[in-house]
C-alpha positions in Angstrom: -24.9 21.7 1.7 -24.8 19.4 4.7 -23.7 21.0 8.0 -23.3 19.5 11.5 -25.3 22.0 13.6 -27.4 19.7 15.7 -28.3 16.0 15.8 -32.0 16.9 15.1 -30.9 17.3 11.5 -29.7 13.7 11.2 -31.3 10.3 10.8 -30.4 7.3 12.9 -28.7 5.8 9.9 -26.6 8.8 9.3 -25.5 9.1 12.9 -24.5 5.5 13.0 -22.7 5.8 9.7 -20.6 8.7 11.0 -19.8 6.7 14.2 -18.8 3.6 12.1 -16.5 5.8 10.1 -15.1 7.4 13.3 -14.4 3.9 14.7 -12.6 2.8 11.5 -10.4 5.9 11.5 -9.7 5.5 15.2 -8.5 1.9 14.6 -6.2 3.1 11.9 -4.8 5.9 14.1 -4.1 3.4 16.9 -2.2 1.3 14.4 -0.2 4.4 13.3 -1.9 4.4 9.9 -2.6 7.9 8.9 -4.6 8.2 5.6 -5.0 11.6 3.9 -8.8 11.6 4.0 -8.8 15.4 3.7 -5.5 16.2 1.9 -4.4 19.8 2.1 -7.8 20.8 3.5 -8.0 23.9 5.7 -10.3 23.9 8.8 -11.2 27.4 10.0 -11.8 27.2 13.8 -13.7 30.2 15.1 -13.8 30.5 18.9 -16.0 33.0 20.7 -15.9 30.7 23.8 -12.6 29.3 25.2 -11.9 25.6 25.1 -9.3 22.9 25.8 -10.8 19.7 24.2 -12.5 21.4 21.3 -9.4 23.2 20.0 -6.9 20.4 20.6 -9.2 17.7 19.1 -10.2 19.6 16.0 -6.7 20.9 15.3 -5.1 17.5 15.8 -7.9 15.8 14.0 -7.6 17.8 10.8 -3.8 17.4 10.8 -4.1 13.6 11.1 -6.5 13.7 8.2 -4.0 15.5 6.0 -5.1 19.0 6.5 -4.4 22.0 8.7 -6.4 23.9 11.3 -6.5 27.7 11.7 -7.3 29.0 15.2 -9.5 32.1 14.8 -10.3 33.8 18.1 -13.1 36.4 18.0 -10.6 38.8 19.5 -8.3 38.4 16.5 -10.8 38.6 13.6 -13.2 41.3 12.5 -16.1 39.4 14.0 -15.0 40.6 17.4 -15.1 44.2 16.2 -18.7 44.0 15.1 -18.5 42.6 11.6 -21.8 40.9 10.7 -21.8 37.1 11.0 -23.1 36.9 7.4 -20.1 38.9 6.1 -17.6 36.9 8.1 -19.2 33.7 6.8 -19.0 34.8 3.1 -15.3 35.8 3.5 -13.9 32.9 5.5 -15.8 30.2 3.6 -14.2 31.4 0.4 -10.7 30.7 1.9 -11.1 27.4 3.8 -12.7 24.0 3.1 -14.6 23.6 6.4 -15.5 25.7 9.4 -15.9 24.8 13.1 -17.6 27.4 15.4 -17.7 27.5 19.2 -20.1 30.3 20.0 -23.0 31.4 22.2 -26.4 31.5 20.5 -27.4 28.7 18.1 -28.9 31.4 15.9 -25.4 32.9 15.2 -24.1 29.4 14.1 -27.1 29.0 11.9 -26.7 32.4 10.3 -23.0 31.6 9.6 -24.1 28.3 8.0 -26.7 30.0 5.9 -24.1 32.2 4.2 -21.2 29.7 4.2 -20.0 28.1 1.0 -18.5 25.2 2.9 -19.7 22.8 5.7 -20.0 24.2 9.2 -19.6 22.2 12.4 -21.1 23.1 15.8 -18.2 23.0 18.3 -20.7 24.1 21.0 -23.5 26.7 21.5 -25.7 27.6 24.4 -28.4 25.2 23.0 -26.4 22.2 21.7 -23.1 20.3 21.8 -23.5 17.6 19.2 -19.8 16.7 18.7 -19.6 15.8 22.4 -22.5 13.4 22.1 -20.9 11.7 19.1 -17.8 11.1 21.3 -20.0 9.9 24.2 -21.9 7.4 22.1 -18.6 6.1 20.5 -17.4 5.5 24.1 -20.7 3.7 24.9 -20.4 1.5 21.8 -16.8 0.6 22.7 -18.1 -0.7 26.1 -20.9 -2.7 24.4 -23.6 -0.8 26.3 -25.4 0.5 23.2 -27.4 -2.7 22.8 -29.6 -2.1 25.9 -28.7 1.4 26.7 -30.4 3.2 29.6 -28.8 6.6 30.1 -29.3 8.9 33.1 -28.4 12.6 33.0 -28.3 14.4 36.4 -27.9 18.1 36.5 -28.7 21.3 34.6 -31.1 21.3 31.7 -28.4 22.8 29.3 -26.9 22.2 25.9 -25.6 18.8 27.0 -29.1 17.7 28.1 -30.6 19.0 24.9 -28.0 17.0 22.9 -28.7 13.9 24.9 -32.4 14.4 24.1 -31.7 14.6 20.3 -29.4 11.5 20.4 -31.8 9.3 22.4 -34.9 10.4 20.4 -33.1 9.7 17.1 -31.4 6.4 18.1 -34.2 5.0 20.1 -32.8 4.3 23.6 -34.0 5.1 27.1 -33.0 8.5 28.5 -33.8 9.7 32.0 -33.2 13.4 32.9 -33.2 14.7 36.4 -32.9 18.4 36.9 -33.8 20.7 39.9 -37.0 22.6 39.7 -36.4 25.8 37.7 -33.5 24.2 35.7 -35.5 22.0 33.4 -34.7 21.5 29.7 -36.1 23.8 27.0 -39.7 22.9 26.4 -39.5 23.2 22.6 -36.5 21.0 22.4 -38.2 18.4 24.7 -41.3 18.5 22.5 -39.2 17.8 19.5 -37.6 14.9 21.2 -40.9 13.4 22.1 -41.9 13.7 18.4 -38.8 12.0 17.2 -39.2 9.3 19.9 -42.5 8.3 18.5 -40.7 7.1 15.4 -37.6 5.7 17.0 -39.2 4.0 20.0 -37.1 6.0 22.4 -38.3 6.3 26.0 -37.7 9.7 27.6 -38.4 10.3 31.2 -38.0 13.8 32.8 -38.0 14.1 36.6 -36.7 16.2 39.5 -35.5 13.1 41.4 -31.9 12.1 40.6 -32.2 8.8 42.3 -35.2 7.9 40.3 -33.3 8.7 37.1 -30.2 6.8 38.0 -31.8 3.6 39.3 -31.0 0.7 36.9 -29.1 3.0 34.4 -26.0 1.7 32.7 -24.7 5.1 31.7 -24.7 7.9 34.2 -23.6 11.4 33.2 -23.6 15.0 34.3 -22.2 18.4 33.5 -21.0 21.5 35.4 -23.6 23.4 37.3 -22.1 26.7 36.4 -21.4 27.0 32.7 -19.5 29.8 31.0 -21.3 33.1 31.4 -23.1 31.9 34.6 -20.3 32.7 37.1 -22.4 35.4 38.8 -25.0 32.7 39.6 -22.5 30.3 41.2 -23.6 30.5 44.9 -27.3 30.3 44.0 -26.8 27.3 41.7 -24.7 25.4 44.2 -27.5 25.7 46.7 -30.2 24.8 44.2 -28.3 21.7 43.0 -27.9 20.3 46.5 -28.5 16.5 46.3 -27.6 16.3 42.6 -23.9 15.3 43.0 -23.0 12.0 41.3 -21.2 10.3 44.2 -20.5 6.6 45.1 -23.9 6.2 46.6 -25.6 7.4 43.4 -23.4 5.3 41.2 -24.5 2.2 43.2 -28.1 2.8 42.0 -27.0 2.1 38.5 -26.2 -1.4 37.1 -23.1 -3.2 38.1 -21.5 -2.5 34.7 -22.6 1.2 34.7 -20.1 3.8 33.4 -19.7 7.4 34.3 -19.3 10.1 31.6 -18.7 13.8 31.9 -17.9 16.2 29.0 -15.3 18.1 31.2 -14.1 20.3 32.8 -15.4 18.6 35.9 -15.6 20.3 39.3 -14.9 17.8 41.9 -17.2 18.0 45.0 -19.9 19.8 43.1 -21.6 17.9 40.3 -19.4 14.8 40.8 -17.3 13.4 43.6 -13.5 12.9 43.5 -14.0 9.2 44.1 -16.3 8.8 41.1 -14.1 10.8 38.8 -11.1 8.7 39.7 -13.0 5.4 40.1 -13.1 2.3 37.9 -16.5 3.2 36.4 -15.3 6.5 35.1 -14.5 6.7 31.4 -14.1 10.4 31.2 -10.6 10.4 29.7 -11.5 7.8 27.1 -14.5 9.9 26.3 -12.4 13.0 26.0 -10.0 11.2 23.6 -13.0 10.1 21.5 -13.7 13.8 20.8 -10.7 13.5 18.4 -11.9 10.4 16.7 -15.6 11.2 16.5 -14.9 14.6 15.0 -12.6 13.1 12.4 -15.6 10.9 11.4 -17.8 14.0 11.2 -15.4 15.9 9.0 -14.7 13.1 6.6 -18.5 12.2 6.4 -19.4 15.9 5.7 -16.7 16.1 2.9 -18.0 12.9 1.3 -21.6 14.1 1.4 -20.8 17.5 0.0 -18.6 16.3 -2.8 -20.8 13.7 -4.3 
């Protein structure tokens, strides 16, 4: 059974194959050609964390592929009342064709996948956000920046940073990460990325200097400084991240054709300035739309792999 839990489980060839499929389906969608790639399929969507883009993109995506999505809030199912994840997995996976989970610990997602009879997709965990990176790279490909990609991530060493590490180390491009002291990426995930980079030829640079990271980059990205569950740390984090805002001056350090990406929601005046968000280099809304298309590619690819 192939699941989509983290990009560390995928080869370069498989990642690019999924993205090619996503681009093909996107082109068809833009031409109002809707093929039933997953006819009468049911996607169970389990949400322990709230979402805008994840819910809309998966629910719309499965519908456009010929199926239907079921929104399952943890408040509405027995999981929220203490039912073991293993029991929930064995029940739900007997009734649907695929499951997407947006939850907290990666271990909970992996436990669900262990007991599931159908493919499981990571819609976000504390450790990884792989579907977002598929959308990001699809956006990068569409701009033709994938050939000589130098990506700079400025901000918290969180699930987005970890996913960038997996993508870069698998595909072989240069990734620079700048985080404040005390907010670095997980050491075990970084070590894994270094190991994968030896095979792919990726160049990974980790620093505490955002300007050093951004200089000469053609993709500049960030994420919120205060993620869900960290609200009580807000004031401290705002102080600790002083100097890490991606503003016009920081964007000027990148290449002339550099683009700005953000997984959203964005908090203007904190991790990114209003002028960058609304500027010509910002592709955040194209990127958000590509969640829809990239995830359709993931779902169709998983189905094909598991029905061979």
